[in-house]
N, C-alpha and C positions, 0 to 999 in steps of 0.2 A: 504494500500500500504506500502511496505517496504521503507526504506530510499533511496534505489537505484531505486525506482520506479517500482520494479517488484511486481506482485501480491503475496500475502501470500499463502503459500502452503495450499491446502484444508485439513481441519480436518475431521476425521471420523464423519459422521452425528450422532447426538443423536438418531434420529428415527431409525437408522439402527442397533442399539445395540440390540441383541437378549436377551430376558428374563430380569432378574434383576429388576423386577417390583417395589419392595420396594425401591431400590436405586433410580430409576427414580423418583418415587413419592416424596421421601424425597428431592431430588434436586429441583424438580419443586415447592414444597411447599416453599422452601427457596427463589427461584427465585421470587415467588409471594410476599413473605413477608420476607425480610432479617432479620427482627427483631426476627424471630424464633431462630436464633443463630447458624446457620451453620449445617454441617453434618459431622459426623465421620464415615468413611467407614472402617470396619474391615473385613479382609478376607485373604485367601491364595493367594499366588503369581500367576500371570498369569490369573486373572479373569476380566481383562479389567477395573479395577477400575480407572486408570488414563485416559483411553480412553474416558469413558463416562463423567468424570468431565471436561475434556478439551473441549468436544463437547458442554457442557452447555453454554459456553460463547457466542457461535454463535446464541443462541436463545434469548438472552437478548435484550431488546430494546436499540436503540442508546441513548447516553447520551449528553444532552446539557451542555456545559462548557463555563466558561468565557475565552475569548481569552487571551492567554499568561499566564494563571494561572497554575502554576505547581502542584496545589493541587486539580484541577478539580472541582472548586466551581460551584454550580448551579447558573446560571445567575438570576433566579427568587428569590433565597434565598441564596445569598453568605454568606460565613462564616465571621462574623464580626471580628474574631480573626485570619483570614488567614494571614500567613506570607507574602504573595504576595499582600495583601490588603492594605488599604480598596478599595473595588471595587465600582465604582460609580453606582448609581441606573440607571436602564434602562429607556429609553423614552417609552411612551405608545405604539408606533408602534413596538418597539423592544420586549416589553413584549408580544404583540399579536403574533409576529413572533415566539418567543420561545414557547409559549403555543400551537401554531398550528404545531410546528416542521418544520417551514420554515427557516431552517438555512443551511449555507454552510457546506459542509463536511470538516472534519479536514484535509483531504489529498487532498483538492481542488487543481488541478494542475495549475490554472492560476496564483496563487501566489498573487492575488490582495487583498487589505485590505477589509474585510467585511464591509457592511454598518452598522452593529450593532456589539458591542463588545462581540459576542458569537459565538461559533462554535458547531457543532455536530460531535461526534466521536463514534465509536463502543465501547461497554462495554469491558473493559480490563480483560484478564485473566493473573494475576500476579502469578508467581511460586516462592515459597520460598525454596531455596536449603537447604539440611540438614546441610551443612557446613557454612551457612551464619553467619556473625558476628552480634553483637548487632547494630553497626553503620549501617550496610547494611539494617537491618530491620527497625529501627526507624529513620535513617538519622544521619548526622554528623554535628557538629558545629565547625567552625574554630575559636578556642579560640584566636589564635594569632591576627587575624583581629579584633576580639571583643575587645581585649585589646588595640591594637594600633590605630584602626580607630573608635571604638565605634559603630560598626555595627554588627548585627546578621547575619553573613554569614552562611546560613544554606543550606545544600544539602539534599533534600528530600530522604527518603528511600522507601522501598517496601510498607510500610503501606500507604504512600501518593499516590503511584502509583495505589494501589488497591482501593482507595476511589471510591465508587459508581460502583465497579466492583466485580470481583471474586478473592479471594486470595486462592491459592491452595498450600497445604503442603503435598508433598508425603513423606511417612515414617515419619509421625509426631511424632511417638514414639521414633525416634532416635534423635530428636532435643534435645539440652540441655534444662534442666528444666527452666532456667531463660529466655530463648527465648520463650518457650511455655507460660510462665507467661505473658511476655510482649505482646505476640500475642493475648492471650485470654482477657487480660485487655483492649486492644484497641477494640477488637470485642465487648466486653460487654458495654463499655462506648461510643463507637463511636468516640473516640478522641485518639490521640497519644501525649504523653508528652515526651520531650527530655530535660533532665537536665544535664548541664555541668558546674560545679564549679560556681553555683549561676546564670548562664544564662539559661533561660528556653524558650522553643518554644512549642507552642501548635497548632495542626491543626486537622481538621476533618478526621476521618478514619472509614467510614461506608462501610462495604463490606460483601459479602457472603463468609463465611469461610468454606472451605472444606478440611478435612484432611483424608488421607488414611494411613492404617497401616496393617502390618502382625503381629498378636499377638505372633507368634512363635519367633519373633525377640525382644520381650520385650513389657511390658504393660505400658500404661500411668498411673500415679497416679490417684486414685479415685477423688481427688480434681480437677484435670485437666479434667478428663472425664466429670465431672458434668458441666463444662463450655461449652461443645458442646451441641447445642440444640437437635439434633436428632442423632441417631446412627443406622447403618444398618450392618447386617452380610451378606457377600456375599460368594458364593462358586460356583465353576464350575458345570454346569449341568451334570448329569449322563445320560441324555437321548441322545443316539447316533444320533438321527435325529437332535436335537438342536445343538449338537456339530458340526455335519456336516454343518449345516447352518451357524454357526459362522465362521468356516474355509472358507467356500465358499465366504461369504461376505468379509472377510478380504483379501483373495487373489484377489478378484475383485478390492478392494480399492487400494491395492498395485500396481496392473497393471496399473490402470488409476484413480488416486485420483480425478482429476477434473471431469471426466466423472461419476464416482460413486457418487460424491457429487451432481452432476446435476440431477441424477436420483432420488435422495431423496430430492431435493430442495422444491418440493411442500409440502411434509409432514413436512419438517422443517419450512416452512413459516406458515403453519397452526398451528403448535405448538407454534411458536413465537407469532402469533396473539392471541392465547388463553392465553398465559402468560400475554401479554399486557392488554387483556380484564379483566383477573382476578385481575391484579394490580389496574385497574380503579374501579373494583367492590368492592375491599377490604374495603374501608372506610364505605361502606353501609351495611356490614355484621354485624348482631347483635348476641350477645351471650346470649341466654335466661338464666334466673336464674336456670331453670331445668338442662340445659347443664353444667352450672358452678358448680352446686351441684354434678353432676356426675364426673366432673374433680377432684374436691377436695376430693370426696369420694374415687376415684380410687387411688389418690396419698397417701391418709391416709392409705388405706388398704394395700398398698405395702410398707408402712413405709419408704418412701424416706425422706432424710434429707432436711431441709430447705423448702423454698417456690419456688425456681427456677423451680422445676419440674411442679408445678401448672401453673406458668406463661407461660412456654414454651408450655405445652400441650394446654393451652387456645389459644395462638397465632397460634399454628399449626392447631388447629381445625378451627379457623376463616379462615386461609389461605386455608384449604381444602374445606370449604364451598364455598369460592370465586372461587377456581379451578373448582368445580363441578357446577358452574353457579347458586349457591343458595345465598340467602341473610340472611339465618338463619342457625345457627349451629345445626346439628342433632346428635343423639346418635351415629350414625355410624361414623361421623366425630370425635367425642370424642374417640371412640374405636381405630380408625386408628391412631390418634395423640398419644394416650397413648402407643400404640404398638411400635411407633418409638421413643418416648421421654423418656420412663421409664427404659428400660432394663439396660442401663449402669449406672443408678443412684441407683440401688439396691445393689451395692457392699458394704458390711459392713467391709470387711477385704480387704487389698491390693490383696489377692489371690482369692477372691470370683469370681465365674464365672458370667459374665453378662447374663441376661436372664429374661424372663417374662412368668409367667404361664397364658396362654390365657384363660384357663377354669375359673380361678379365676377372670380374668378381666371381662369375660362375666357375671359371677355370681354377681359381684359388680354392674355392669351396670344394670342388671335386677332388683336388689334390689332398684335401684334409677330411675326406670321408663324406662330403656332401652328395646329394642326389644328382642324377643326370637332369639337365634342363628339359622342360616340357617341349617336345618338338613342334607342337601346334598350340601355343598359349592362346587362351580365350581373350580376345581384345575387349570383351565386355565384362571383364572380371570385376568383382566388387572391391571394396577398400582393403582387402587383405586375403591371404590364402585361406581356403576352407571357410569362407565367411559369406553369408548371404547379403551383407552390406546393410548400412543403416538407412539407405535411401530407398523408399518405396517406388520411386519413379525411374526414369531412364538412367542407365549407368554409362560408364565408359568415357567420361569427359577427360580432358587432358589434365595434367598435374604431375608429370613425372619429375623425379628428383634431379635429373641431369640435363635439363633443357639447355638450348643454346643461349648464350648471353651476349649482350652487346659488348662485353669486355673482350670477347674473342677477337674482335677487330684489332684492338691494340696489342693483344697477345701475338697475333699474326705479324703485325708490323715489327714488333721487337725481335721476331725470329726470322725476318727477312723473306716473308712469303705473302702472297695475296690472301686477304681474308675472305674473298668471294669465291675462291676455288674455281676460277674460270667463268664465274657468272658475268654476263655482259651487262654493262650499265644501260639504263634506258636511253634509247636513241633520241638525240635532240640536235639542234643546230650548233655547230662549233665554229670558232673562228678559223680562218685559214692558217695553216701551219701548226695547228694544235696537236699535241702528242698525247699518247696514253699516259695515265697517271704513273709517276715514278714511285718506286718504293723508297722507304726512308732508310737512312744510315742508322747505325746502332745508336741508342740513346746513351747519354753520359751525364755526369753531374755538372750542371751549369753554375755560373757565378750567381751569387745572391743579389737580386735587385730589389730595392725597397722604396717605399714612398716617403719622402722627407717629412719631418715633423712628427707629431704625436697624435694618433687618432683615438677614436672611441668605438671602433667597430667590433664585429663578432670575434670571439677568441680564435686565434690562429697562430701561425709561426713565421710571419713575414715581417711586417713593419711594426715600429714601436707604437704602443697604445697604452691607455689607462683604462682599467676596468676592474672587474671583481677578482682577477687572478694575476699573479705575478709577484715581484719583489716589492715589499713595502718601502715607499720612498718619502712618505709624509703623512699628514693627517688633515682632516677638514671637519667642520661642524656637521653633526648629523650621525646617522648610523646606517644609511643605505650603503650596501657594498661590503659590509663587515665592520664590526665594532673594533676599535683600537683600545684595548683595555687600559694600558699604561697611560695613554694620553687622556682618557676619560677620568681616571683617578687623579691625574695632575690637575685637570680642570676643576674637579670637585673639591680637592683638598683645601684651598683657601677659604671655602665657604662653610666648613663644618661647624665652627663655633657660632656663626651667625644663624645657622639652621637649627641650632639647639641640640647638636649631637651629644648624647650622654652615654651611649653604649658602645660595643665593639663594632657595630655596623657602620658602613659608609653611607652618608645621605647624598644620593645622586639625583640631580634634577635633570629634566629633559635637555636643558641647555648645556649641560656638561658633556653630553655624548659626543664622541669624536669617532669619525670613520677613518679607516685606513685608506690611503691613496696608494694604489699598486701600479707599478710599471710592468707591463707584460708585452705581448705580441698580438697582432690582429691578422685576420685574413683579409685579403684585398680582392678587388675585381681586376683580373688580368685580361685585358682585351688585346688580342693579336690582330694586327692588320698586315696581311701577307700579300706581297706582290706576286701575282700569278701570270704576268704578261710574258710576251715572247722573249724579252731579254733575260728571263729566268728559266727558259725552256731547255737549256742544255741539261742532259740527263744527269750527269755527274753533279752539276750544280744544284739541281732540284733535290737530288737525294740528300745532299748536305743540308739544304734549307729545311727539308722535312725532318731530318734527324735533329736539327737544332730546335725546331718548334716542338717536336715530340719530347725532347729533353726538358724544355720549359713547361710543357704540360705535366710531365711527371713531377717536376718540382712544385708546380701549383697544387697537385693532388696532395703531396706530402705536407704542404704548408696551409692546407685547408682554405684555398682560394676558390672563388668563382671564376669561371673562364668564359670568354666569348671569342668568336672568330669571324673576321671580315676579310674577304678576298677581293682583289680588284684586277681586272684585265679587260681588254677590248675597249668598250666605251663606258663601262659602269662598274660600280662596286656593289657587292651583295653581302648581306649578313648570312654567312654560312652556318653559324651557330649563335643564337641569341644567348645572352649571359645565363649560365646555368652552373649547378654544382657537379654536373656529370662531366668529368674530364674525359671519360671514355667516349662520350658522344663527340667531343672535340677531336679525338684521335680518329674516329670513324670518318668525320668530314674531311680531315686532313688526308686520309688515304685516297679519297676520291678526287682530290684536288687536281684539276687539269690546268695546263698552261697554254699560252698562246695569245696573240693579238697585241694591241698597243698597251700603253701604260697610263691609265687615268689616275695618277697618284693623288691629285687634289680630291677626286671623287671618293677615294678610299679614306682620306683624312676627314672629309666632311661627314661621311657616313659614320665614322667613329665618334665624331663630336655629337651627332644626333643620338646614337646609342647611349653614350655616357650621360647625356642630358636627361634622357628618359629614366635611366637607372638611378640617377641622383635623386629623382623624385620618388622612386619606389623605395630606395634604401639609402637615405642621406648619410648614414654613419659608415657605409662601406666605401672606402676611398679607392679610386681607380689607379691602375698602372697600365699605361699604353705601351705596347711592344710593337714597333713598326719594323717589319722584315722586308728590306728592299735594297736595290742598288742605287736608288735615288733618281733614276731617269724618269722623266715625265714626257711621254710622246703623244698624249691626247688630253684635251681639255686645258683649263687654265693652269698657270704656274702654281706650284704648291704653297707659295709664300703666304697667300691670304688664308688658306685653310689651316696652315700650321699656326698662323697668328691667332685664329679662333681658339685652338686648343691651348696655346700658351697663355692667352688672356684668361681662360677658365681655370688656370692653375693645375692642369692635368700633368702629373708626373709621367715622363716618357723615357723610353729607351729605343734607340735606333740600332738595329742589327744590320751592319753594312755587308751586303752579299757580293759586292763588286770583287771581281777576280781578274787575273791576268797581269802582265808586266806593266801595262799602262792603266793608271787609275785616275778617274776624273774627280773623285772626292765629293760627288754630289750627295751621297748619304750623310757625310759629315756636315755639309751645308744645311741639309734638312734638320739634322740634330741641333744645329745652332738656332734655327728658326723656332724649333719646338722647345728650346731650353732643355734639351735632353742629353743624356749620356750616349755617346756613339761607340759601339763595340764592333770590331770586325768579327766576321763569322768564325774565323780561325781562333779567335781569342775568347769565344763565348764559354768554353769549358772552364770549370774552376781550376783545373790544372793545365790550362792552355791546350795547345795542339796535341801534346803528349797524352793528355787524358782521353782525347777523342781516338787516338791511335790505339791506346790500350783497350778502350771499349770495343773497337772494331775487332781487335785480335781475340778478345774474350768471346765475341759472338761467333767468330770463325772456329775457334777451338770447341 
């Protein structure tokens, strides 16, 4: 019930979702055993990722909680360190009532005090918004009350609300890295710690973690990917009949949500009962030595780092056996668990594509006593082996764990091959003399380019900034951004006698509070303006240019920048990639970059000025860094002086990468750098270690 007493709006039923069998199975495995570590759902927009995750909460069993505990302590095993504790032990009659589930509902309308200090409430679905602060996630501590009253006045955050429920993060790849770190630390340890100036709070935080993301909007770092237990790739079905069924059911739900949910109530109840039965069966499931040997052999064969993959695969296999009503893990359980637990752990490089070679998986399992593969697998199979599936409607939708990712493009570039495997680009009009796209040289570590001054943008690793993270360099009045305890006490000390202090406590007024000023780093918007005209069309030259831009893209990824790409050739400039967090998309556009035609340098600069003007309105705190890659020649349109003046007048920090080569150099790129007020760097000097670094990178790739 809502606070106003009205019933909660019906959610779309889990059983009514068409297809997506792997995603359903991964969620159900985590519902049976949250220790598996959660699910990361990767896929394109509009594939019902959020719908199915939200529907999962309605299937989970109700949760018994200590009455009045803000941290949802289990009455049978209360957390001894609960900030709302200590909770008194239950009487034998109360223990029996909790064990049998004979508790009053948390929304009991009579309002009478229960006869035992415990209530039962539905499992919660807590959503973490992308723009959430650290205090909203972990909770906040009132330092003023801690100093003046000596009490830990703590307001729980979303981690406390999600304890013993589901924590859902939509677009987890857009969260700031420090929030993702806090979130995954809590999920791994089952506890949340809040530290504020020497005062600490600890509380239990065990939940089923589910994150969704669209890889085209940016990737998670491999270290963070590894912290998710399972991963699933989802995509919209291409079967017209299935698509029609999806639309039909959705329209029915929107017309009558309550009626639609009622029609699926029996299927939902059966699924919820099966989850509860599997949870009860889980402690009795055994993992034979033969199955454990298969798990470790598979993880070793796929060369995953560390032992987390082995543990997650083992836990998932045990949960799968419990789900399939077995008490012993089989080779098929191991295979399914590995297919869900390993793809995202095989990334060696930040731009490697997640995936798993299932033929190799079958071969390793056969070598260690696994069954021969089914020669004619059923494409309409349910969400797991020997399972009739939770969905009463059409099955067989996509959702395999090793789908192709946009990251494969950059992976191909870094390994010197075409990412299209011979696929022809769409036919269109090209300028005379235009050549096929050249491959890129090997990537290398470029020099660090920064924006002058001190910004206030999103946390990153490029330019100097002041924000909530970094080294403390001073203080200011207030407490936003973190209290500076010593400065606060110094400000309050002269006023203690006037305020009538008589005891050991410190009398602190709001005006005494001082916040820490921290010097850190921010991420910037790196906008590439690349000359793709005929003067750049020499194949060796374009390979070097692409290798340079690719290296700068990799650097932008590591420094948490947004990137954009503008190309100019012929008679115009075009925005090949609008500003985005997806560096992989920039690499994909770079691979398809064609050259030829004249050089409209002024058009490229003016297009850059317009893109930066729009982005400044969207995100005023993110400072831009313009990287112009050209030889400086302008053979079409006006001279670049006027356009460069527009950018210089706007205060845009710029770098010009001089691509001119040969024994005779005109120095036009250097002149452009002077007009922009930019640093000019020759292409051969772009590497952090100079030309020697580029040569070593090329030799490493050849080796």
